[in-house]
N, C-alpha and C positions, 0 to 999 in steps of 0.2 A: 351694493345692489339694495332698490329700496322695495319693500314690500308688495308690491303689486307689481315689477317685473322678477323677482322671484317664484311667486304665483305663476305668471306666465311660462316662466321658463320649466318649471314642473308639471304643468298642466302637459303642453307642448311637448316634452320629451315624453311621459307617459302614453301622450297620445299618438306617437310616433309609429306604435306597433300596428296601427290601422289605418295610418295617413294615406300609404298606397293600395287601400282597397280596392277594388272597383266602386263600391259603394259612392267613395268620395273622387271619382273622376274629375270631377268638378275640379277641384284643384289645376291638374296639369290644364284642362278646358282656357280657364280664365287666366293662368300665369301662360299660356301662351298666347293668347290674345290681346294682351297688354304686352308684352312683344310685339307682335302685329302693326299696332299702333304708332311704333317708334319707325326712325328713320337709323335703323341700324347697319352702319355699314361695312365689311369689312375691313378688319383693324384696329378699330374700335377696342374702348376700355368700358367696363361695365362695372358697376355697383348695382349688386342687389340686396336691398337693407330689408332684414325679416324674413327670408331666403325659404324657410323651411325646408321641405324637401327636394328643393331645387325643379320648381315648375317653371319658374320664369327663366330662371338663372340659365337650364341647360337650353331652356331656349333659346335666350339671347348667346350663349355660347355658340350655338349652332349657325346661330345671324352673323356674328363676327368673326367667325370661322379661325382658323391655327394662327393668324396673326394679329388675335384679338385676344381678348382678355377677359376675362368676369369673374367680380370677386364676390360672392356669397358670404352673407353674414349673416347669422341669427343667435339666440341667447339658448335654444335647447339644440345641443350637442349631438340627442338622437336622432333627432330631424338631418343635420349635415350630415351625420354620417351615411343615412337613405340617401342624400343626393351624391355622396361621393362613392357607393357603391355603383347607383345607375351612370353617373360618368364614366368608371371605369369601364361596363357590362356592354356601353353605346362606343366607347373609344374616343369620350372626349376628354382631349389633355391642354383643354384651354380655362376649367375651373378650377381656381382655387378657396378652399373654404375656411373664414376664419370664424372661431368661437366667440362670440362677444357681445356689447351693447354696441347697438348702431348710435348712441347717443352722446359715446366717448369712443368716436371712432378718430385717430391721427394723421388722417389723410388732411393734404394740402388743399387748398382751397384750388377749385380747378380741375383737379384730379382725373376726372371723368368724363369722359361722352353721353355717358347718360348713366342716370340714377333710376332705380326702380324699387318701388315699395308696394307689393300687392296684400292687401286685408292685413296691411299692420300698422299703419299711422296712427289708427285708433288705440293701440297699446302703447303709444308715447304719453308719460304724463302731462309732457306740455307737448301738445299737437303742433301749436304755433312755433314753439320754439326750433323742436323739430325736426320738422319740415325746413324753416330756413335756413337749417344746419344743413339736411342734407342739398339742399338750391346751392347751397355754395359752394358744393362738390363738384358741381356741373360746369364743365367748360363752357367757354364763349363760343355759341352756334350748339350746345350741347342739349338735351333733352332730358326731365323728370317728368318720371310716369307713378302716378298715384291708383292705385285701385281698392273703392272700397265698397262695402255691399249694400245692395238697393234695399227699400223696406220691403217689408213682410217677410225675412231670412225664413227658409225651409217650411214657409206654411205650405196646407194648414198643420202639417204634423208635429211641426214646432210647438203648437199651442196644445196638442195634448200629453205633449212632454213634461210642460211647463204644468198643465192640470196633474197630472199623476206627481209631477213631486212637488204638487202643493198638498195634495191627496197626502203623502205619507211622508213628506219634510217640508212643510209650509216655512220654514225658516229658513230654507234656500230659495225660494220662489224670487225669482230676479226680476223686475218689472225694467228694468235697462240693462242694457248691454253695451258695451263701450263703441261698438259701432252706427248705435244709434243717431248720435251728433251728426254722422255724414251722411246720411241714406237720402239726403236730397239734393241734388248739383249743387244748388246755389251753396248751399253750405262746405261743398269740398272747392267749391269756383273761389270762396269767399276766405278759406285757408289758404291758397296758393297764393293769391293776392293779398295776402297779411304776410306771408312768409317772402315777398317779394319778388316773386314769380312773376315773368310777364308773357304775353301770347300765350295765353292759355286754353285750352278746346275741353267739355266736359261735356261728357254723355251720359246719358241712362239709358243701358241694353236692358229693356226684362228677359227674361229667361226660365227655364227649368229644365228641374234633375228627373229622370226616372229611377223609381223607387222598383226592383226585381219584385221585394216581397217586403213586407215591414219590417222585418228583420233587417234588413237596408237602412231604414231610419235607425235603428240600433247603433248601427257600424258607426253609421256618422255621429252620433253622439260623442261612441268613444274615439274618435280619431277624430274630435275638431274641441275648440274653446270650450264646448258642452261638459267635456271631460272634466272638470275642475270641479260640477257641480254631482257626476257622479261619484268622482273618486272621496267627493265629502262624507258619503253614506257607510253607514255598512252594508255589507253583503248582503243583509238579509231585506235591510230598505232595497239597494240595490235592484232585487231581485222582484221586488214589489212593483218597482215603480216602473222596471222595464216588462212589467207582465201586465200592465195598466196602460202603457203607452199603444204598446202593439197590438193589444185586444181593440183599443177604438180607434187607430187607426184603419183593423184589419174592420171593421163595424162598420168604418164610414167607406173602404172602397177604395182609400187613397194610392193613388200611384205614380204621382208625381210630386214633387214641390218646388215652392219657386226659390228661384237663384237670380233675383236681379242684382244689376251691378251697374257701379256708378264708374266709368274710367276716366280721367283725366291726366293730360299731359302739359307739359308748360316748355317753351324754347326759349333758350337763352340767349338774348342778342351778343352779336360778335364783340359789341362791346362794352355788356354785363359783367356784373362783378358776383 
């Protein structure tokens, strides 16, 4: 496992303790919205790559029914444990979790009626090659769904977080995030085309997410990819960033953040390979 994947695994294993908090309800919302855009039929076999705690996998398992199956793959075993617990609680018996790297899956080509990757493709070191590999797993007539963040993720609160980080630990301030390269629908379309995906549809959807209090945003920091920055600080530094960030959110009376999303799906022709 390369360093980037190891860091992602550590970050999301740590973030799992907050992942299903109400403040992060957008995971479920966008996972289900991704599945709603697919033509899943009872009995279908689905792969959910970078499945997290099961937001899209559980929605897909519900859609394909007991005669179908969903395989949920993720590097973060703590997130998969959450997915299994939710499946058990909901009585979902057609979800299989697999702890592993989506780039080293050993499934044969055309193994799945649908392949889903929600907020995960931008973590692949080679997005083009990774997307092409996922496309090869789609059976003729099947679909690939890729969902990414749109522009201005979690603004205006996100800027307040990074301003606070810059004051306390400027060496941790990041001007670029992995999802930045795919915030434009055209970029997602190019990615799919480069992977060999045909008949693709890309849709940018503007959205927002309510904050019940400034503290909600700190929960989002702890339950998302921002956790890596938080965990790189000492306790005192983290407390200082939290105080600065939440004070700024309160002063500006920020009660909602942007959650713009790009949904893309491609359908493989019956003659496709």
